[in-house]
C-alpha positions as CSV (number, residue, x, y, z in Angstrom):
1,M,-11.4,-22.5,13.1
2,A,-13.5,-23.3,10.0
3,Q,-15.5,-20.1,10.5
4,E,-12.6,-17.9,11.7
5,R,-9.4,-16.7,10.0
6,V,-6.2,-18.0,11.3
7,V,-2.8,-16.3,11.8
8,Y,0.7,-17.3,12.3
9,F,1.7,-16.0,15.7
10,N,5.1,-16.6,17.3
11,G,5.7,-20.2,16.1
12,E,2.2,-21.6,15.5
13,I,-0.9,-21.1,13.4
14,I,-3.9,-20.3,15.6
15,P,-7.4,-18.8,15.3
16,E,-7.2,-15.0,15.0
17,S,-9.1,-14.4,18.2
18,E,-6.4,-16.3,20.2
19,A,-3.5,-14.1,19.0
20,R,-2.5,-11.8,21.9
21,V,0.3,-9.2,21.9
22,S,1.6,-8.0,25.2
23,F,1.0,-4.4,26.1
24,R,4.8,-4.2,26.8
25,D,5.5,-5.2,23.2
26,R,7.7,-2.4,21.6
27,G,5.4,-2.5,18.5
28,F,2.4,-1.5,20.7
29,M,4.2,0.9,22.9
30,F,6.3,2.7,20.4
31,G,5.4,1.6,16.9
32,D,8.8,-0.1,16.9
33,A,7.8,-2.7,14.2
34,V,8.0,-3.4,10.5
35,F,5.3,-4.8,8.2
36,D,4.6,-5.5,4.5
37,A,1.5,-6.3,2.6
38,T,0.8,-8.1,-0.7
39,R,-2.5,-9.4,-2.0
40,T,-4.1,-12.2,-3.9
41,F,-5.6,-12.1,-7.4
42,G,-8.1,-14.9,-7.8
43,G,-6.6,-16.5,-4.7
44,R,-3.0,-16.3,-6.0
45,I,-0.4,-14.3,-4.1
46,F,1.1,-11.5,-6.2
47,K,4.8,-10.8,-6.2
48,L,5.5,-12.3,-2.7
49,K,9.3,-12.3,-3.3
50,E,9.4,-8.5,-4.1
51,H,7.3,-7.7,-1.0
52,L,9.5,-9.9,1.2
53,D,12.6,-8.3,-0.2
54,R,11.3,-4.9,0.8
55,F,10.1,-6.3,4.2
56,Y,13.6,-7.7,5.0
57,N,15.2,-4.4,3.9
58,S,12.9,-2.6,6.3
59,L,13.9,-5.0,9.1
60,K,17.5,-4.4,8.4
61,Y,17.0,-0.6,8.4
62,M,15.3,-1.0,11.8
63,R,17.9,-3.4,13.1
64,I,15.2,-6.0,14.0
65,D,16.0,-9.7,13.6
66,S,12.9,-11.7,12.8
67,G,14.7,-15.0,13.5
68,M,13.2,-16.4,10.3
69,T,14.5,-16.8,6.8
70,R,12.7,-15.2,3.8
71,D,12.0,-18.7,2.4
72,R,10.3,-19.7,5.7
73,M,8.4,-16.4,5.8
74,A,7.2,-17.1,2.3
75,E,6.2,-20.7,3.0
76,L,4.2,-19.6,6.1
77,T,2.5,-16.8,4.2
78,R,1.3,-19.2,1.6
79,E,0.1,-21.5,4.3
80,V,-1.9,-18.8,6.1
81,V,-3.4,-17.5,2.9
82,K,-4.4,-21.0,1.8
83,A,-6.1,-21.7,5.1
84,N,-8.1,-18.5,5.0
85,L,-9.2,-18.5,1.3
86,P,-12.3,-20.7,1.9
87,L,-13.7,-17.9,4.1
88,L,-13.7,-15.4,1.2
89,G,-16.8,-14.6,-0.8
90,E,-17.1,-15.0,-4.5
91,N,-14.8,-12.8,-6.5
92,D,-13.1,-11.6,-3.3
93,D,-9.4,-11.4,-2.6
94,T,-7.3,-10.7,0.5
95,W,-4.3,-8.8,1.8
96,A,-1.5,-11.0,3.2
97,N,0.5,-9.2,5.8
98,Q,3.8,-9.9,7.6
99,R,4.5,-8.1,10.8
100,V,7.6,-8.2,13.1
101,S,8.0,-6.0,16.1
102,R,11.1,-5.7,18.3
103,G,9.0,-7.5,20.8
104,T,9.2,-7.7,24.6
105,A,12.3,-7.4,26.7
106,T,14.0,-10.5,28.0
107,T,16.6,-8.3,29.7
108,Y,16.9,-4.5,29.9
109,D,18.2,-4.2,26.4
110,T,17.5,-7.6,24.8
111,F,14.2,-8.3,23.1
112,K,12.3,-11.3,21.7
113,P,10.6,-10.4,18.5
114,T,6.9,-10.8,17.9
115,V,6.2,-12.4,14.5
116,I,2.8,-12.3,12.9
117,I,1.4,-13.3,9.5
118,E,-2.2,-12.5,8.9
119,T,-4.8,-11.8,6.2
120,L,-7.7,-9.4,5.7
121,P,-10.2,-9.2,2.9
122,I,-9.9,-6.3,0.6
123,P,-12.8,-3.8,1.0
124,F,-14.0,-3.7,-2.6
125,A,-17.5,-2.5,-1.9
126,A,-16.3,0.5,0.1
127,R,-14.0,1.6,-2.6
128,A,-15.9,0.7,-5.8
129,R,-17.1,4.2,-6.5
130,Y,-13.5,5.5,-6.9
131,F,-13.1,3.4,-10.0
132,R,-16.2,5.0,-11.5
133,D,-15.8,8.6,-10.3
134,G,-12.1,8.9,-9.6
135,L,-10.4,9.8,-6.3
136,S,-10.6,13.3,-4.8
137,V,-7.1,14.1,-3.4
138,I,-6.4,16.8,-0.9
139,T,-2.9,17.7,0.3
140,P,-3.0,18.5,4.0
141,A,-0.8,21.0,5.9
142,T,0.9,18.1,7.6
143,R,4.1,17.3,5.6
144,R,5.6,13.9,5.0
145,T,8.5,13.0,7.4
146,P,11.7,13.9,5.6
147,P,14.4,11.2,4.9
148,E,16.8,13.3,7.1
149,C,14.6,12.3,10.1
150,L,13.2,8.9,9.2
151,S,13.5,7.1,5.8
152,P,10.1,6.7,4.1
153,R,11.6,3.8,2.2
154,A,11.1,1.5,5.2
155,K,7.6,0.3,5.8
156,L,7.1,0.8,9.5
157,H,4.2,0.4,11.9
158,N,4.6,4.0,12.8
159,Y,2.1,5.7,10.4
160,I,1.2,8.6,12.7
161,N,2.6,11.2,10.3
162,L,0.4,9.8,7.5
163,F,-2.6,9.3,9.7
164,L,-2.5,12.9,11.0
165,G,-2.6,14.1,7.4
166,E,-5.6,11.7,6.9
167,Q,-7.5,13.1,9.9
168,E,-7.0,16.6,8.6
169,V,-8.3,15.7,5.1
170,K,-11.3,13.7,6.4
171,A,-12.4,16.7,8.5
172,Q,-12.6,18.7,5.2
173,N,-14.0,16.0,3.0
174,P,-14.8,12.5,4.3
175,D,-14.7,11.1,0.8
176,A,-11.2,12.5,-0.1
177,I,-7.9,10.8,0.4
178,P,-4.7,12.5,1.6
179,I,-1.5,12.8,-0.4
180,L,1.1,14.6,1.7
181,L,3.7,17.0,0.4
182,D,7.3,16.8,1.3
183,I,9.0,19.7,3.3
184,N,9.9,21.4,-0.1
185,G,6.2,21.5,-1.2
186,N,6.5,18.7,-3.7
187,I,3.9,15.8,-4.0
188,C,5.0,12.9,-1.8
189,E,2.6,10.0,-1.0
190,G,-0.3,8.9,1.1
191,A,-0.8,5.9,3.5
192,G,0.0,3.0,1.2
193,A,-0.5,5.0,-1.9
194,N,2.0,6.4,-4.5
195,F,0.9,9.3,-6.7
196,L,1.7,9.6,-10.4
197,I,0.7,12.1,-13.1
198,V,0.6,12.0,-16.9
199,K,1.7,15.0,-18.8
200,N,2.1,15.0,-22.6
201,G,2.0,11.2,-22.6
202,V,4.8,10.9,-20.0
203,V,4.2,9.2,-16.7
204,I,5.9,11.1,-13.9
205,T,6.4,9.9,-10.3
206,P,8.2,11.3,-7.3
207,K,11.8,10.3,-6.6
208,E,12.3,7.1,-4.5
209,Q,14.4,8.8,-1.9
210,Y,11.3,10.7,-0.6
211,I,8.6,7.9,-0.7
212,L,8.0,4.3,0.0
213,A,8.6,2.8,-3.4
214,G,5.5,0.7,-3.9
215,I,5.6,-2.7,-5.6
216,S,2.5,-1.7,-7.5
217,R,4.2,1.5,-8.5
218,Q,7.2,-0.4,-9.9
219,T,4.8,-2.9,-11.6
220,T,3.1,0.1,-13.3
221,M,6.4,1.6,-14.3
222,D,7.5,-1.7,-15.8
223,L,4.2,-2.1,-17.7
224,A,4.5,1.5,-19.0
225,E,7.9,0.7,-20.4
226,E,6.5,-2.4,-22.1
227,L,3.8,-0.3,-23.6
228,G,6.3,2.3,-24.9
229,I,5.2,4.9,-22.4
230,L,8.0,7.1,-21.1
231,V,8.4,7.2,-17.3
232,R,10.3,9.8,-15.4
233,E,11.1,10.1,-11.6
234,E,11.2,13.8,-10.7
235,D,9.7,16.4,-8.3
236,I,6.0,17.1,-8.8
237,D,4.8,20.3,-7.3
238,L,1.2,21.4,-7.1
239,F,1.3,23.3,-10.3
240,D,2.4,20.1,-12.1
241,A,-0.5,18.2,-10.4
242,Y,-3.1,20.9,-11.2
243,T,-2.1,21.1,-14.9
244,A,-1.6,17.3,-15.5
245,D,-3.5,15.6,-18.2
246,E,-4.2,12.6,-15.9
247,A,-3.3,11.5,-12.4
248,F,-3.7,8.2,-10.6
249,I,-2.5,6.4,-7.5
250,T,-1.0,2.9,-7.2
251,S,-1.3,0.7,-4.2
252,T,-1.4,-3.0,-3.3
253,S,-5.2,-3.1,-3.1
254,Y,-6.2,-0.4,-5.6
255,C,-3.5,-1.4,-8.1
256,I,-4.2,1.6,-10.3
257,C,-7.0,4.0,-9.5
258,P,-7.7,7.3,-11.3
259,V,-7.6,10.7,-9.6
260,S,-10.3,13.1,-10.6
261,S,-9.2,16.2,-8.7
262,V,-6.5,17.6,-6.5
263,N,-7.5,20.2,-3.9
264,G,-10.7,20.8,-5.8
265,I,-9.1,21.3,-9.2
266,T,-10.3,18.9,-11.8
267,I,-7.5,16.9,-13.5
268,G,-7.4,17.2,-17.3
269,D,-10.9,17.2,-18.9
270,G,-12.4,15.4,-15.9
271,S,-13.0,12.1,-17.5
272,V,-11.7,9.0,-15.7
273,P,-9.8,7.0,-16.4
274,G,-7.7,9.0,-18.8
275,P,-6.3,7.2,-21.9
276,V,-2.9,6.4,-20.5
277,T,-4.4,5.3,-17.1
278,Y,-6.8,3.1,-19.0
279,R,-4.0,1.4,-21.0
280,L,-2.0,0.8,-17.8
281,Q,-5.1,-0.6,-16.0
282,T,-5.7,-2.9,-18.9
283,A,-2.1,-4.1,-18.9
284,Y,-2.2,-4.6,-15.1
285,S,-5.4,-6.7,-15.5
286,E,-3.7,-8.9,-18.1
287,L,-0.6,-9.3,-15.9
288,V,-2.6,-10.5,-12.8
289,G,-5.3,-12.4,-14.7
290,I,-8.1,-10.5,-13.1
291,D,-10.1,-7.5,-14.4
292,I,-8.9,-5.1,-11.6
293,V,-11.4,-2.4,-12.4
294,G,-14.3,-4.8,-13.0
295,Q,-13.6,-6.5,-9.6
296,Y,-14.3,-3.2,-7.9
297,L,-17.2,-2.0,-10.2
298,S,-19.0,-5.3,-9.7
299,R,-19.6,-4.1,-6.0
300,L,-21.5,-1.0,-7.0
301,S,-25.1,-1.2,-5.9
């Protein structure tokens, strides 16, 4: 186990290679499962309570009972992270993920949940260039599932809608990331990424009803307020995005990463990060005690 990550799997902490999910598990068969993901900064877990609050709200939305209290889930998450930290490289950090599926049937309509807590190193090297050059965003034809069909506010294993958009974008530009529009043509979100713009010094983000409200998004909004930067939640259409002074995404792993273009149109004057984005990145770094941009840029060859 000293050379292999461990996971919590249905009641015990075991080597990752020994964790086995039945092919009859509802999470595997139908995507009938919930997850959440936080990360470490310098080995310290960030905002675990907020992530678990969202996780348990998602479980409630899906009517899945994990059979475990939040406090116990937090305790086990810390235990798994601590066990896996020695396997990280210098200046590395890790995701910490909780996953609960409805599980396998014990009777026709009764299920025993599958509960997993696992970690995965954040791929800093693969993403480092985005903090130097900015992200190229493309909005695919695939639209985000509307809340009338399935609430995007729950973090579910079923990411097919988002992944179809990703496949469409990667076929056009393998280096671009997808940000889906909603059914009304407004900017929505990507897989694990919230989209924000800056216009006339104001940070603007889509309304929560249509997106998964990221913990990193909320952290950024809180930091903006502390810096005296006005934040508004409102619809953002493509005209707004194309004519923005700055744009960036927030996510658990990226924290705050500048966007250089949307559908081939350069954002602002093309420099990244823009002044507001830079202020927010600096404040985020101070909050977590790690230079979030430097951690990525140090991986550039």
